[in-house]
N, CA, C and O atoms as a Tripos MOL2 file, in Angstrom:
@<TRIPOS>MOLECULE
protein
  316   315    79     0     0
PROTEIN
NO_CHARGES

@<TRIPOS>ATOM
      1 N         142.8300  -59.6100   63.9720 N.3       1 MET1
      2 CA        142.7390  -60.9570   63.3450 C.3       1 MET1
      3 C         142.2750  -60.7260   61.8980 C.2       1 MET1
      4 O         141.3020  -60.0030   61.6850 O.2       1 MET1
      5 N         142.9200  -61.2980   60.9370 N.am      2 PRO2
      6 CA        142.5480  -61.1450   59.5540 C.3       2 PRO2
      7 C         141.3720  -62.0710   59.1560 C.2       2 PRO2
      8 O         141.1470  -63.1200   59.7610 O.2       2 PRO2
      9 N         140.6610  -61.6520   58.1520 N.am      3 ILE3
     10 CA        139.5980  -62.4780   57.6510 C.3       3 ILE3
     11 C         140.1740  -63.2190   56.4010 C.2       3 ILE3
     12 O         140.8760  -62.6200   55.5860 O.2       3 ILE3
     13 N         139.8670  -64.4960   56.2800 N.am      4 TYR4
     14 CA        140.3820  -65.2610   55.1140 C.3       4 TYR4
     15 C         139.1820  -66.0090   54.5380 C.2       4 TYR4
     16 O         138.1990  -66.3140   55.2130 O.2       4 TYR4
     17 N         139.3370  -66.2860   53.2180 N.am      5 ASP5
     18 CA        138.3550  -67.1250   52.5230 C.3       5 ASP5
     19 C         138.9110  -68.5600   52.4930 C.2       5 ASP5
     20 O         140.0810  -68.7770   52.1800 O.2       5 ASP5
     21 N         138.0780  -69.4980   52.8140 N.am      6 TYR6
     22 CA        138.4000  -70.9240   52.8180 C.3       6 TYR6
     23 C         137.4450  -71.7800   52.0490 C.2       6 TYR6
     24 O         136.2560  -71.4660   51.9990 O.2       6 TYR6
     25 N         137.8980  -72.8330   51.4540 N.am      7 ARG7
     26 CA        137.0560  -73.8070   50.8260 C.3       7 ARG7
     27 C         137.2700  -75.1800   51.5090 C.2       7 ARG7
     28 O         138.3960  -75.6550   51.6540 O.2       7 ARG7
     29 N         136.1460  -75.7890   51.9180 N.am      8 CYS8
     30 CA        136.2530  -77.0690   52.6290 C.3       8 CYS8
     31 C         136.4730  -78.1710   51.6060 C.2       8 CYS8
     32 O         135.7790  -78.2770   50.5950 O.2       8 CYS8
     33 N         137.5150  -79.0180   51.9320 N.am      9 SER9
     34 CA        137.8220  -80.1390   51.0580 C.3       9 SER9
     35 C         136.7480  -81.2800   51.2000 C.2       9 SER9
     36 O         136.5990  -82.1060   50.3000 O.2       9 SER9
     37 N         136.0800  -81.3000   52.2390 N.am     10 GLU10
     38 CA        135.0540  -82.3730   52.4920 C.3      10 GLU10
     39 C         133.7080  -82.0420   51.8290 C.2      10 GLU10
     40 O         133.1770  -82.8680   51.0870 O.2      10 GLU10
     41 N         133.1650  -80.8880   52.0750 N.am     11 CYS11
     42 CA        131.7710  -80.5590   51.5440 C.3      11 CYS11
     43 C         131.8050  -79.5390   50.4450 C.2      11 CYS11
     44 O         130.7790  -79.3220   49.8020 O.2      11 CYS11
     45 N         132.9520  -78.8810   50.1830 N.am     12 GLY12
     46 CA        133.0020  -77.8950   49.0320 C.3      12 GLY12
     47 C         132.4770  -76.4850   49.4140 C.2      12 GLY12
     48 O         132.4960  -75.5660   48.5960 O.2      12 GLY12
     49 N         132.0040  -76.3400   50.6890 N.am     13 GLN13
     50 CA        131.5510  -75.0510   51.1070 C.3      13 GLN13
     51 C         132.6230  -74.0260   51.1360 C.2      13 GLN13
     52 O         133.7240  -74.3040   51.6110 O.2      13 GLN13
     53 N         132.3430  -72.8080   50.6320 N.am     14 THR14
     54 CA        133.2700  -71.6740   50.6910 C.3      14 THR14
     55 C         132.8170  -70.7540   51.8180 C.2      14 THR14
     56 O         131.6340  -70.4290   51.9160 O.2      14 THR14
     57 N         133.7410  -70.3380   52.6600 N.am     15 SER15
     58 CA        133.4120  -69.5020   53.8150 C.3      15 SER15
     59 C         134.4190  -68.4350   54.0090 C.2      15 SER15
     60 O         135.5870  -68.6130   53.6610 O.2      15 SER15
     61 N         134.0120  -67.3280   54.5530 N.am     16 GLU16
     62 CA        134.8730  -66.1960   54.9860 C.3      16 GLU16
     63 C         134.9720  -66.2920   56.4750 C.2      16 GLU16
     64 O         133.9630  -66.1100   57.1570 O.2      16 GLU16
     65 N         136.1660  -66.5770   57.0370 N.am     17 LEU17
     66 CA        136.3660  -66.7560   58.4500 C.3      17 LEU17
     67 C         137.4110  -65.8030   59.1060 C.2      17 LEU17
     68 O         138.4630  -65.4820   58.5520 O.2      17 LEU17
     69 N         137.0550  -65.4220   60.2230 N.am     18 LEU18
     70 CA        137.9400  -64.5670   61.0290 C.3      18 LEU18
     71 C         138.7550  -65.5250   61.9670 C.2      18 LEU18
     72 O         138.2070  -66.1320   62.8870 O.2      18 LEU18
     73 N         140.1220  -65.6310   61.6800 N.am     19 VAL19
     74 CA        140.8770  -66.7190   62.2710 C.3      19 VAL19
     75 C         142.1330  -66.1580   62.8350 C.2      19 VAL19
     76 O         142.8620  -65.4320   62.1590 O.2      19 VAL19
     77 N         142.3970  -66.4870   64.0790 N.am     20 ARG20
     78 CA        143.7250  -66.2240   64.7280 C.3      20 ARG20
     79 C         144.8000  -66.9900   63.9670 C.2      20 ARG20
     80 O         144.5340  -68.0200   63.3480 O.2      20 ARG20
     81 N         146.0230  -66.4600   64.0270 N.am     21 THR21
     82 CA        147.0990  -67.1110   63.2970 C.3      21 THR21
     83 C         147.4630  -68.4640   63.9280 C.2      21 THR21
     84 O         147.9650  -69.3550   63.2430 O.2      21 THR21
     85 N         147.2060  -68.6130   65.2350 N.am     22 SER22
     86 CA        147.6070  -69.8670   65.9300 C.3      22 SER22
     87 C         146.4280  -70.8750   65.9010 C.2      22 SER22
     88 O         146.6030  -72.0290   66.2930 O.2      22 SER22
     89 N         145.2540  -70.4560   65.4480 N.am     23 ALA23
     90 CA        144.0500  -71.3430   65.5020 C.3      23 ALA23
     91 C         143.9520  -72.1500   64.2330 C.2      23 ALA23
     92 O         144.4100  -71.7030   63.1810 O.2      23 ALA23
     93 N         143.3690  -73.3210   64.3060 N.am     24 VAL24
     94 CA        143.0550  -74.1720   63.1570 C.3      24 VAL24
     95 C         141.5740  -73.9840   62.8230 C.2      24 VAL24
     96 O         140.7250  -74.3800   63.6220 O.2      24 VAL24
     97 N         141.2320  -73.3950   61.6720 N.am     25 PRO25
     98 CA        139.8270  -73.1390   61.4060 C.3      25 PRO25
     99 C         139.1060  -74.4780   61.0490 C.2      25 PRO25
    100 O         139.6810  -75.4600   60.5790 O.2      25 PRO25
    101 N         137.7940  -74.3930   61.3260 N.am     26 ALA26
    102 CA        136.9310  -75.5270   60.9670 C.3      26 ALA26
    103 C         135.7590  -75.0340   60.0320 C.2      26 ALA26
    104 O         135.3060  -73.8950   60.1360 O.2      26 ALA26
    105 N         135.3490  -75.8380   59.2260 N.am     27 CYS27
    106 CA        134.2500  -75.5220   58.2880 C.3      27 CYS27
    107 C         132.9860  -75.3010   59.0980 C.2      27 CYS27
    108 O         132.6150  -76.1340   59.9250 O.2      27 CYS27
    109 N         132.3010  -74.1350   58.8500 N.am     28 PRO28
    110 CA        131.0420  -73.9250   59.6040 C.3      28 PRO28
    111 C         129.9370  -74.8870   59.1800 C.2      28 PRO28
    112 O         129.0140  -75.0990   59.9670 O.2      28 PRO28
    113 N         129.9690  -75.4720   58.0080 N.am     29 ALA29
    114 CA        128.9150  -76.3340   57.4900 C.3      29 ALA29
    115 C         129.0530  -77.7300   58.0380 C.2      29 ALA29
    116 O         128.0660  -78.2750   58.5320 O.2      29 ALA29
    117 N         130.2650  -78.3660   57.9770 N.am     30 CYS30
    118 CA        130.4170  -79.7370   58.3620 C.3      30 CYS30
    119 C         131.4050  -79.9900   59.4780 C.2      30 CYS30
    120 O         131.5010  -81.1150   59.9680 O.2      30 CYS30
    121 N         132.1630  -78.9470   59.9050 N.am     31 GLY31
    122 CA        133.0400  -79.1350   61.0980 C.3      31 GLY31
    123 C         134.4360  -79.6700   60.6610 C.2      31 GLY31
    124 O         135.3030  -79.7930   61.5270 O.2      31 GLY31
    125 N         134.6980  -79.9900   59.3870 N.am     32 SER32
    126 CA        135.9980  -80.4620   58.9530 C.3      32 SER32
    127 C         137.0550  -79.3680   59.1460 C.2      32 SER32
    128 O         136.8000  -78.1670   59.0580 O.2      32 SER32
    129 N         138.2310  -79.8680   59.4110 N.am     33 GLN33
    130 CA        139.4050  -78.9920   59.4850 C.3      33 GLN33
    131 C         140.2740  -79.0220   58.2530 C.2      33 GLN33
    132 O         141.3690  -78.4600   58.2310 O.2      33 GLN33
    133 N         139.7570  -79.7070   57.1930 N.am     34 ARG34
    134 CA        140.4660  -79.7860   55.9530 C.3      34 ARG34
    135 C         140.0730  -78.6850   55.0830 C.2      34 ARG34
    136 O         139.2820  -78.8740   54.1590 O.2      34 ARG34
    137 N         140.6180  -77.4690   55.3460 N.am     35 LEU35
    138 CA        140.2000  -76.3050   54.5720 C.3      35 LEU35
    139 C         141.3840  -75.7930   53.7350 C.2      35 LEU35
    140 O         142.5320  -75.8480   54.1760 O.2      35 LEU35
    141 N         141.0820  -75.2790   52.4880 N.am     36 ASP36
    142 CA        142.1450  -74.7490   51.6950 C.3      36 ASP36
    143 C         141.9230  -73.1930   51.7360 C.2      36 ASP36
    144 O         140.8180  -72.6920   51.5290 O.2      36 ASP36
    145 N         143.0140  -72.4940   52.0060 N.am     37 LYS37
    146 CA        142.9210  -71.0010   52.0610 C.3      37 LYS37
    147 C         142.8930  -70.4990   50.6390 C.2      37 LYS37
    148 O         143.7210  -70.9120   49.8260 O.2      37 LYS37
    149 N         141.9590  -69.6130   50.3120 N.am     38 LEU38
    150 CA        141.7770  -69.0910   48.9550 C.3      38 LEU38
    151 C         142.4000  -67.6910   48.8600 C.2      38 LEU38
    152 O         142.5620  -67.0120   49.8740 O.2      38 LEU38
    153 N         142.7390  -67.2770   47.6740 N.am     39 VAL39
    154 CA        143.2510  -65.9500   47.4500 C.3      39 VAL39
    155 C         142.0170  -65.0640   47.3570 C.2      39 VAL39
    156 O         141.1710  -65.2660   46.4860 O.2      39 VAL39
    157 N         141.9070  -64.0710   48.2610 N.am     40 ALA40
    158 CA        140.7620  -63.2080   48.3170 C.3      40 ALA40
    159 C         141.0610  -61.9020   47.5310 C.2      40 ALA40
    160 O         142.2080  -61.4660   47.4310 O.2      40 ALA40
    161 N         140.0080  -61.3130   46.9940 N.am     41 ALA41
    162 CA        140.1800  -60.0060   46.3530 C.3      41 ALA41
    163 C         140.2820  -58.9100   47.4540 C.2      41 ALA41
    164 O         139.6230  -58.9680   48.4930 O.2      41 ALA41
    165 N         141.1020  -57.9650   47.1750 N.am     42 THR42
    166 CA        141.3000  -56.9020   48.1840 C.3      42 THR42
    167 C         140.1960  -55.8810   47.8960 C.2      42 THR42
    168 O         139.6120  -55.8500   46.8130 O.2      42 THR42
    169 N         139.9360  -55.0580   48.8940 N.am     43 ALA43
    170 CA        138.9620  -53.9530   48.7300 C.3      43 ALA43
    171 C         139.6800  -52.8090   47.9970 C.2      43 ALA43
    172 O         140.8230  -52.4500   48.2820 O.2      43 ALA43
    173 N         138.9340  -52.2740   47.0460 N.am     44 PRO44
    174 CA        139.5540  -51.1230   46.2250 C.3      44 PRO44
    175 C         139.7570  -49.9150   47.0840 C.2      44 PRO44
    176 O         139.0210  -49.6930   48.0460 O.2      44 PRO44
    177 N         140.7820  -49.1080   46.7350 N.am     45 GLN45
    178 CA        141.0230  -47.9110   47.4360 C.3      45 GLN45
    179 C         139.9260  -46.8670   47.0420 C.2      45 GLN45
    180 O         139.5380  -46.7970   45.8760 O.2      45 GLN45
    181 N         139.4600  -46.1050   47.9650 N.am     46 ALA46
    182 CA        138.4240  -45.1190   47.6580 C.3      46 ALA46
    183 C         138.9790  -43.8790   46.9670 C.2      46 ALA46
    184 O         138.9700  -42.7870   47.5360 O.2      46 ALA46
    185 N         139.4550  -44.0490   45.7590 N.am     47 ARG47
    186 CA        140.0610  -42.9000   45.0150 C.3      47 ARG47
    187 C         139.2140  -42.4340   43.8580 C.2      47 ARG47
    188 O         139.4890  -41.3910   43.2640 O.2      47 ARG47
    189 N         138.1900  -43.1880   43.5290 N.am     48 THR48
    190 CA        137.3800  -42.7100   42.3610 C.3      48 THR48
    191 C         136.5320  -41.5730   42.8630 C.2      48 THR48
    192 O         136.1420  -41.5450   44.0300 O.2      48 THR48
    193 N         136.2310  -40.5860   41.9390 N.am     49 PRO49
    194 CA        135.3850  -39.4850   42.3910 C.3      49 PRO49
    195 C         133.9990  -39.8570   42.9910 C.2      49 PRO49
    196 O         133.5460  -39.2690   43.9730 O.2      49 PRO49
    197 N         133.3770  -40.8240   42.3760 N.am     50 GLY50
    198 CA        132.0510  -41.2360   42.8710 C.3      50 GLY50
    199 C         132.1190  -41.8270   44.2330 C.2      50 GLY50
    200 O         131.2590  -41.5160   45.0570 O.2      50 GLY50
    201 N         133.1170  -42.6910   44.5470 N.am     51 ILE51
    202 CA        133.1890  -43.2400   45.8670 C.3      51 ILE51
    203 C         133.5630  -42.2280   46.9170 C.2      51 ILE51
    204 O         133.0840  -42.2760   48.0500 O.2      51 ILE51
    205 N         134.4370  -41.2990   46.5250 N.am     52 VAL52
    206 CA        134.8970  -40.2870   47.4780 C.3      52 VAL52
    207 C         133.7400  -39.3720   47.7790 C.2      52 VAL52
    208 O         133.5240  -39.0370   48.9440 O.2      52 VAL52
    209 N         132.9910  -38.9540   46.7930 N.am     53 SER53
    210 CA        131.9280  -38.0460   47.0540 C.3      53 SER53
    211 C         130.8080  -38.6520   47.8830 C.2      53 SER53
    212 O         130.2310  -37.9660   48.7260 O.2      53 SER53
    213 N         130.4890  -39.9170   47.6650 N.am     54 ARG54
    214 CA        129.4650  -40.6030   48.4740 C.3      54 ARG54
    215 C         129.9790  -40.7690   49.9320 C.2      54 ARG54
    216 O         129.2140  -40.5790   50.8780 O.2      54 ARG54
    217 N         131.2560  -41.1170   50.1060 N.am     55 ALA55
    218 CA        131.7560  -41.2310   51.4290 C.3      55 ALA55
    219 C         131.7550  -39.9230   52.1650 C.2      55 ALA55
    220 O         131.4370  -39.8830   53.3540 O.2      55 ALA55
    221 N         132.1070  -38.8370   51.4830 N.am     56 ARG56
    222 CA        132.0610  -37.5140   52.0780 C.3      56 ARG56
    223 C         130.6650  -37.0650   52.4420 C.2      56 ARG56
    224 O         130.4490  -36.5260   53.5270 O.2      56 ARG56
    225 N         129.7030  -37.2830   51.5400 N.am     57 ALA57
    226 CA        128.3740  -36.9460   51.8200 C.3      57 ALA57
    227 C         127.8580  -37.7800   53.0880 C.2      57 ALA57
    228 O         127.1690  -37.2020   53.9280 O.2      57 ALA57
    229 N         128.1510  -38.9900   53.2180 N.am     58 GLN58
    230 CA        127.7390  -39.8260   54.3470 C.3      58 GLN58
    231 C         128.3850  -39.3160   55.5570 C.2      58 GLN58
    232 O         127.7320  -39.1830   56.5920 O.2      58 GLN58
    233 N         129.6680  -39.0110   55.4880 N.am     59 ALA59
    234 CA        130.4090  -38.4840   56.6930 C.3      59 ALA59
    235 C         129.7930  -37.2220   57.1910 C.2      59 ALA59
    236 O         129.5630  -37.0520   58.3890 O.2      59 ALA59
    237 N         129.5170  -36.3020   56.2380 N.am     60 ALA60
    238 CA        128.9360  -35.0070   56.6110 C.3      60 ALA60
    239 C         127.5080  -35.1900   57.2110 C.2      60 ALA60
    240 O         127.1100  -34.4940   58.1450 O.2      60 ALA60
    241 N         126.7930  -36.1240   56.6480 N.am     61 LYS61
    242 CA        125.3950  -36.3740   57.1720 C.3      61 LYS61
    243 C         125.5420  -36.9080   58.6220 C.2      61 LYS61
    244 O         124.7500  -36.5400   59.4900 O.2      61 LYS61
    245 N         126.5110  -37.7390   58.8770 N.am     62 GLU62
    246 CA        126.6830  -38.2920   60.2430 C.3      62 GLU62
    247 C         127.4250  -37.2690   61.1500 C.2      62 GLU62
    248 O         127.5350  -37.5250   62.3490 O.2      62 GLU62
    249 N         127.9040  -36.2020   60.6680 N.am     63 GLY63
    250 CA        128.4540  -35.1660   61.5510 C.3      63 GLY63
    251 C         129.9280  -35.2920   61.7910 C.2      63 GLY63
    252 O         130.4170  -34.6350   62.7090 O.2      63 GLY63
    253 N         130.7050  -36.0900   61.0400 N.am     64 HIS64
    254 CA        132.1370  -36.0990   61.2080 C.3      64 HIS64
    255 C         132.7760  -35.8310   59.8600 C.2      64 HIS64
    256 O         132.1270  -35.9950   58.8270 O.2      64 HIS64
    257 N         134.0050  -35.4340   59.8510 N.am     65 PHE65
    258 CA        134.7320  -34.9810   58.6610 C.3      65 PHE65
    259 C         135.9530  -35.8020   58.5090 C.2      65 PHE65
    260 O         136.9700  -35.2390   58.1050 O.2      65 PHE65
    261 N         135.9760  -37.0200   58.7740 N.am     66 SER66
    262 CA        137.1890  -37.8190   58.6770 C.3      66 SER66
    263 C         137.6250  -38.0310   57.2280 C.2      66 SER66
    264 O         138.7950  -38.3290   56.9880 O.2      66 SER66
    265 N         136.7370  -37.8890   56.2670 N.am     67 ASN67
    266 CA        137.1070  -38.0470   54.8660 C.3      67 ASN67
    267 C         137.6380  -36.8130   54.1600 C.2      67 ASN67
    268 O         137.8800  -36.8220   52.9530 O.2      67 ASN67
    269 N         137.8200  -35.7220   54.9570 N.am     68 TYR68
    270 CA        138.2570  -34.4710   54.4340 C.3      68 TYR68
    271 C         139.6840  -34.1400   54.9540 C.2      68 TYR68
    272 O         140.0310  -34.4800   56.0850 O.2      68 TYR68
    273 N         140.4570  -33.5070   54.1530 N.am     69 ASN69
    274 CA        141.8010  -33.0590   54.6760 C.3      69 ASN69
    275 C         141.5810  -31.8340   55.5250 C.2      69 ASN69
    276 O         140.4740  -31.2970   55.5740 O.2      69 ASN69
    277 N         142.6460  -31.3770   56.2100 N.am     70 SER70
    278 CA        142.5300  -30.2230   57.1380 C.3      70 SER70
    279 C         142.1060  -28.9640   56.4580 C.2      70 SER70
    280 O         141.3420  -28.2090   57.0590 O.2      70 SER70
    281 N         142.5300  -28.6680   55.2560 N.am     71 ALA71
    282 CA        142.1410  -27.4430   54.5420 C.3      71 ALA71
    283 C         140.6850  -27.4790   54.2230 C.2      71 ALA71
    284 O         139.9970  -26.4690   54.3710 O.2      71 ALA71
    285 N         140.1790  -28.6320   53.7800 N.am     72 GLU72
    286 CA        138.7520  -28.8040   53.3960 C.3      72 GLU72
    287 C         137.9290  -28.7100   54.7080 C.2      72 GLU72
    288 O         136.8410  -28.1360   54.6700 O.2      72 GLU72
    289 N         138.3540  -29.2020   55.7770 N.am     73 ARG73
    290 CA        137.5840  -29.1840   57.0530 C.3      73 ARG73
    291 C         137.3590  -27.7230   57.4670 C.2      73 ARG73
    292 O         136.2380  -27.3640   57.8250 O.2      73 ARG73
    293 N         138.4210  -26.8500   57.4290 N.am     74 ARG74
    294 CA        138.2960  -25.4680   57.7710 C.3      74 ARG74
    295 C         137.2770  -24.7770   56.9040 C.2      74 ARG74
    296 O         136.4700  -23.9820   57.3860 O.2      74 ARG74
    297 N         137.3160  -25.0730   55.6530 N.am     75 ARG75
    298 CA        136.4490  -24.4400   54.6210 C.3      75 ARG75
    299 C         134.9540  -24.8590   54.8760 C.2      75 ARG75
    300 O         134.0480  -24.0270   54.8180 O.2      75 ARG75
    301 N         134.7450  -26.1280   55.1490 N.am     76 ILE76
    302 CA        133.4030  -26.6060   55.4040 C.3      76 ILE76
    303 C         132.8140  -26.0430   56.7150 C.2      76 ILE76
    304 O         131.6610  -25.6130   56.7350 O.2      76 ILE76
    305 N         133.5580  -26.0440   57.7500 N.am     77 ARG77
    306 CA        133.0920  -25.5970   59.0390 C.3      77 ARG77
    307 C         132.8090  -24.1310   59.0600 C.2      77 ARG77
    308 O         131.9960  -23.6940   59.8750 O.2      77 ARG77
    309 N         133.4710  -23.2780   58.1570 N.am     78 SER78
    310 CA        133.2430  -21.9020   58.1940 C.3      78 SER78
    311 C         131.9660  -21.4640   57.4140 C.2      78 SER78
    312 O         131.6010  -20.2880   57.4040 O.2      78 SER78
    313 N         131.3140  -22.4410   56.7710 N.am     79 ARG79
    314 CA        130.0740  -22.1450   56.0250 C.3      79 ARG79
    315 C         128.9480  -21.9030   56.8900 C.2      79 ARG79
    316 O         127.8460  -21.6420   56.4090 O.2      79 ARG79
@<TRIPOS>BOND
     1     1     2 1
     2     2     3 1
     3     3     4 2
     4     3     5 am
     5     5     6 1
     6     6     7 1
     7     7     8 2
     8     7     9 am
     9     9    10 1
    10    10    11 1
    11    11    12 2
    12    11    13 am
    13    13    14 1
    14    14    15 1
    15    15    16 2
    16    15    17 am
    17    17    18 1
    18    18    19 1
    19    19    20 2
    20    19    21 am
    21    21    22 1
    22    22    23 1
    23    23    24 2
    24    23    25 am
    25    25    26 1
    26    26    27 1
    27    27    28 2
    28    27    29 am
    29    29    30 1
    30    30    31 1
    31    31    32 2
    32    31    33 am
    33    33    34 1
    34    34    35 1
    35    35    36 2
    36    35    37 am
    37    37    38 1
    38    38    39 1
    39    39    40 2
    40    39    41 am
    41    41    42 1
    42    42    43 1
    43    43    44 2
    44    43    45 am
    45    45    46 1
    46    46    47 1
    47    47    48 2
    48    47    49 am
    49    49    50 1
    50    50    51 1
    51    51    52 2
    52    51    53 am
    53    53    54 1
    54    54    55 1
    55    55    56 2
    56    55    57 am
    57    57    58 1
    58    58    59 1
    59    59    60 2
    60    59    61 am
    61    61    62 1
    62    62    63 1
    63    63    64 2
    64    63    65 am
    65    65    66 1
    66    66    67 1
    67    67    68 2
    68    67    69 am
    69    69    70 1
    70    70    71 1
    71    71    72 2
    72    71    73 am
    73    73    74 1
    74    74    75 1
    75    75    76 2
    76    75    77 am
    77    77    78 1
    78    78    79 1
    79    79    80 2
    80    79    81 am
    81    81    82 1
    82    82    83 1
    83    83    84 2
    84    83    85 am
    85    85    86 1
    86    86    87 1
    87    87    88 2
    88    87    89 am
    89    89    90 1
    90    90    91 1
    91    91    92 2
    92    91    93 am
    93    93    94 1
    94    94    95 1
    95    95    96 2
    96    95    97 am
    97    97    98 1
    98    98    99 1
    99    99   100 2
   100    99   101 am
   101   101   102 1
   102   102   103 1
   103   103   104 2
   104   103   105 am
   105   105   106 1
   106   106   107 1
   107   107   108 2
   108   107   109 am
   109   109   110 1
   110   110   111 1
   111   111   112 2
   112   111   113 am
   113   113   114 1
   114   114   115 1
   115   115   116 2
   116   115   117 am
   117   117   118 1
   118   118   119 1
   119   119   120 2
   120   119   121 am
   121   121   122 1
   122   122   123 1
   123   123   124 2
   124   123   125 am
   125   125   126 1
   126   126   127 1
   127   127   128 2
   128   127   129 am
   129   129   130 1
   130   130   131 1
   131   131   132 2
   132   131   133 am
   133   133   134 1
   134   134   135 1
   135   135   136 2
   136   135   137 am
   137   137   138 1
   138   138   139 1
   139   139   140 2
   140   139   141 am
   141   141   142 1
   142   142   143 1
   143   143   144 2
   144   143   145 am
   145   145   146 1
   146   146   147 1
   147   147   148 2
   148   147   149 am
   149   149   150 1
   150   150   151 1
   151   151   152 2
   152   151   153 am
   153   153   154 1
   154   154   155 1
   155   155   156 2
   156   155   157 am
   157   157   158 1
   158   158   159 1
   159   159   160 2
   160   159   161 am
   161   161   162 1
   162   162   163 1
   163   163   164 2
   164   163   165 am
   165   165   166 1
   166   166   167 1
   167   167   168 2
   168   167   169 am
   169   169   170 1
   170   170   171 1
   171   171   172 2
   172   171   173 am
   173   173   174 1
   174   174   175 1
   175   175   176 2
   176   175   177 am
   177   177   178 1
   178   178   179 1
   179   179   180 2
   180   179   181 am
   181   181   182 1
   182   182   183 1
   183   183   184 2
   184   183   185 am
   185   185   186 1
   186   186   187 1
   187   187   188 2
   188   187   189 am
   189   189   190 1
   190   190   191 1
   191   191   192 2
   192   191   193 am
   193   193   194 1
   194   194   195 1
   195   195   196 2
   196   195   197 am
   197   197   198 1
   198   198   199 1
   199   199   200 2
   200   199   201 am
   201   201   202 1
   202   202   203 1
   203   203   204 2
   204   203   205 am
   205   205   206 1
   206   206   207 1
   207   207   208 2
   208   207   209 am
   209   209   210 1
   210   210   211 1
   211   211   212 2
   212   211   213 am
   213   213   214 1
   214   214   215 1
   215   215   216 2
   216   215   217 am
   217   217   218 1
   218   218   219 1
   219   219   220 2
   220   219   221 am
   221   221   222 1
   222   222   223 1
   223   223   224 2
   224   223   225 am
   225   225   226 1
   226   226   227 1
   227   227   228 2
   228   227   229 am
   229   229   230 1
   230   230   231 1
   231   231   232 2
   232   231   233 am
   233   233   234 1
   234   234   235 1
   235   235   236 2
   236   235   237 am
   237   237   238 1
   238   238   239 1
   239   239   240 2
   240   239   241 am
   241   241   242 1
   242   242   243 1
   243   243   244 2
   244   243   245 am
   245   245   246 1
   246   246   247 1
   247   247   248 2
   248   247   249 am
   249   249   250 1
   250   250   251 1
   251   251   252 2
   252   251   253 am
   253   253   254 1
   254   254   255 1
   255   255   256 2
   256   255   257 am
   257   257   258 1
   258   258   259 1
   259   259   260 2
   260   259   261 am
   261   261   262 1
   262   262   263 1
   263   263   264 2
   264   263   265 am
   265   265   266 1
   266   266   267 1
   267   267   268 2
   268   267   269 am
   269   269   270 1
   270   270   271 1
   271   271   272 2
   272   271   273 am
   273   273   274 1
   274   274   275 1
   275   275   276 2
   276   275   277 am
   277   277   278 1
   278   278   279 1
   279   279   280 2
   280   279   281 am
   281   281   282 1
   282   282   283 1
   283   283   284 2
   284   283   285 am
   285   285   286 1
   286   286   287 1
   287   287   288 2
   288   287   289 am
   289   289   290 1
   290   290   291 1
   291   291   292 2
   292   291   293 am
   293   293   294 1
   294   294   295 1
   295   295   296 2
   296   295   297 am
   297   297   298 1
   298   298   299 1
   299   299   300 2
   300   299   301 am
   301   301   302 1
   302   302   303 1
   303   303   304 2
   304   303   305 am
   305   305   306 1
   306   306   307 1
   307   307   308 2
   308   307   309 am
   309   309   310 1
   310   310   311 1
   311   311   312 2
   312   311   313 am
   313   313   314 1
   314   314   315 1
   315   315   316 2
@<TRIPOS>SUBSTRUCTURE
     1 MET1         2 RESIDUE 1 A MET
     2 PRO2         6 RESIDUE 1 A PRO
     3 ILE3        10 RESIDUE 1 A ILE
     4 TYR4        14 RESIDUE 1 A TYR
     5 ASP5        18 RESIDUE 1 A ASP
     6 TYR6        22 RESIDUE 1 A TYR
     7 ARG7        26 RESIDUE 1 A ARG
     8 CYS8        30 RESIDUE 1 A CYS
     9 SER9        34 RESIDUE 1 A SER
    10 GLU10       38 RESIDUE 1 A GLU
    11 CYS11       42 RESIDUE 1 A CYS
    12 GLY12       46 RESIDUE 1 A GLY
    13 GLN13       50 RESIDUE 1 A GLN
    14 THR14       54 RESIDUE 1 A THR
    15 SER15       58 RESIDUE 1 A SER
    16 GLU16       62 RESIDUE 1 A GLU
    17 LEU17       66 RESIDUE 1 A LEU
    18 LEU18       70 RESIDUE 1 A LEU
    19 VAL19       74 RESIDUE 1 A VAL
    20 ARG20       78 RESIDUE 1 A ARG
    21 THR21       82 RESIDUE 1 A THR
    22 SER22       86 RESIDUE 1 A SER
    23 ALA23       90 RESIDUE 1 A ALA
    24 VAL24       94 RESIDUE 1 A VAL
    25 PRO25       98 RESIDUE 1 A PRO
    26 ALA26      102 RESIDUE 1 A ALA
    27 CYS27      106 RESIDUE 1 A CYS
    28 PRO28      110 RESIDUE 1 A PRO
    29 ALA29      114 RESIDUE 1 A ALA
    30 CYS30      118 RESIDUE 1 A CYS
    31 GLY31      122 RESIDUE 1 A GLY
    32 SER32      126 RESIDUE 1 A SER
    33 GLN33      130 RESIDUE 1 A GLN
    34 ARG34      134 RESIDUE 1 A ARG
    35 LEU35      138 RESIDUE 1 A LEU
    36 ASP36      142 RESIDUE 1 A ASP
    37 LYS37      146 RESIDUE 1 A LYS
    38 LEU38      150 RESIDUE 1 A LEU
    39 VAL39      154 RESIDUE 1 A VAL
    40 ALA40      158 RESIDUE 1 A ALA
    41 ALA41      162 RESIDUE 1 A ALA
    42 THR42      166 RESIDUE 1 A THR
    43 ALA43      170 RESIDUE 1 A ALA
    44 PRO44      174 RESIDUE 1 A PRO
    45 GLN45      178 RESIDUE 1 A GLN
    46 ALA46      182 RESIDUE 1 A ALA
    47 ARG47      186 RESIDUE 1 A ARG
    48 THR48      190 RESIDUE 1 A THR
    49 PRO49      194 RESIDUE 1 A PRO
    50 GLY50      198 RESIDUE 1 A GLY
    51 ILE51      202 RESIDUE 1 A ILE
    52 VAL52      206 RESIDUE 1 A VAL
    53 SER53      210 RESIDUE 1 A SER
    54 ARG54      214 RESIDUE 1 A ARG
    55 ALA55      218 RESIDUE 1 A ALA
    56 ARG56      222 RESIDUE 1 A ARG
    57 ALA57      226 RESIDUE 1 A ALA
    58 GLN58      230 RESIDUE 1 A GLN
    59 ALA59      234 RESIDUE 1 A ALA
    60 ALA60      238 RESIDUE 1 A ALA
    61 LYS61      242 RESIDUE 1 A LYS
    62 GLU62      246 RESIDUE 1 A GLU
    63 GLY63      250 RESIDUE 1 A GLY
    64 HIS64      254 RESIDUE 1 A HIS
    65 PHE65      258 RESIDUE 1 A PHE
    66 SER66      262 RESIDUE 1 A SER
    67 ASN67      266 RESIDUE 1 A ASN
    68 TYR68      270 RESIDUE 1 A TYR
    69 ASN69      274 RESIDUE 1 A ASN
    70 SER70      278 RESIDUE 1 A SER
    71 ALA71      282 RESIDUE 1 A ALA
    72 GLU72      286 RESIDUE 1 A GLU
    73 ARG73      290 RESIDUE 1 A ARG
    74 ARG74      294 RESIDUE 1 A ARG
    75 ARG75      298 RESIDUE 1 A ARG
    76 ILE76      302 RESIDUE 1 A ILE
    77 ARG77      306 RESIDUE 1 A ARG
    78 SER78      310 RESIDUE 1 A SER
    79 ARG79      314 RESIDUE 1 A ARG
């Protein structure tokens, strides 16, 4: 189920809601079903060196190597 941003036409509250495609969302503040779907910003790809290095450090700390390609995994495990 995707997460969408909605703004309530009744009370003006903006909410992020997890909604099934067949469901009609309701405002969590007032219960109105008069919601406008907003265009949400997408999450950036983790391609900048700072983001990648922090993700790799966290993954290594947690004991998994999902952020490394197979050649890098062999090199790290052989240390």
